[in-house]
C-alpha positions in Angstrom: 97.6 109.8 101.0 94.2 108.9 99.6 93.1 105.9 97.6 90.0 105.4 95.6 87.7 102.6 96.4 88.7 101.0 93.1 92.4 101.3 94.0 91.8 99.6 97.4 89.7 96.9 95.7 92.5 96.1 93.1 95.0 96.0 95.9 92.9 93.6 97.8 92.7 91.3 94.8 96.5 91.6 94.2 96.9 90.6 97.9 94.7 87.5 97.2 97.3 86.5 94.4 95.1 87.2 91.4 96.7 88.0 88.1 95.9 91.3 86.2 93.6 89.2 83.9 91.8 87.6 86.8 91.4 91.1 88.5 90.0 92.4 85.2 87.5 89.7 84.9 86.5 89.9 88.5 85.7 93.6 88.5 84.7 93.9 84.8 87.5 96.1 83.6 90.0 95.7 80.7 93.5 94.3 81.6 95.2 97.5 80.5 93.0 99.5 83.0 94.0 97.2 85.7 97.7 97.7 84.7 97.1 101.6 84.7 95.7 101.4 88.2 98.6 99.4 89.4 101.1 101.7 87.6 99.5 104.7 89.5 99.6 102.8 92.7 103.3 102.0 92.3 104.0 105.6 91.8 102.0 106.6 94.9 103.8 104.1 97.1 107.1 104.5 95.3 107.5 100.8 94.7 108.1 98.7 91.6 106.6 95.3 92.7 103.1 94.2 93.4 103.8 92.7 96.7 105.7 95.8 97.8 102.7 97.9 96.9 100.3 95.8 98.9 102.8 95.9 101.9 103.2 99.6 101.7 99.4 100.1 101.5 98.9 97.9 104.6 101.7 99.8 106.4 99.9 103.0 105.5 96.9 101.8 107.3 94.7 100.7 104.4 92.4 97.7 105.1 92.8 95.3 102.2 90.7 92.4 103.8 
């Protein structure tokens, strides 16, 4: 599976505990765009929670540091 740089960036910020609004401000996107990225990530990793998505990405070998 491949993730874009933006998807990895968003997951790293989720891992830090940032809200969708805080992520949107940090990387200059709309909140709905952040939600769209997360929804797509949930589908890719077959999860329904933010922390499960981060864990699945890390388990898949993605560096979120």
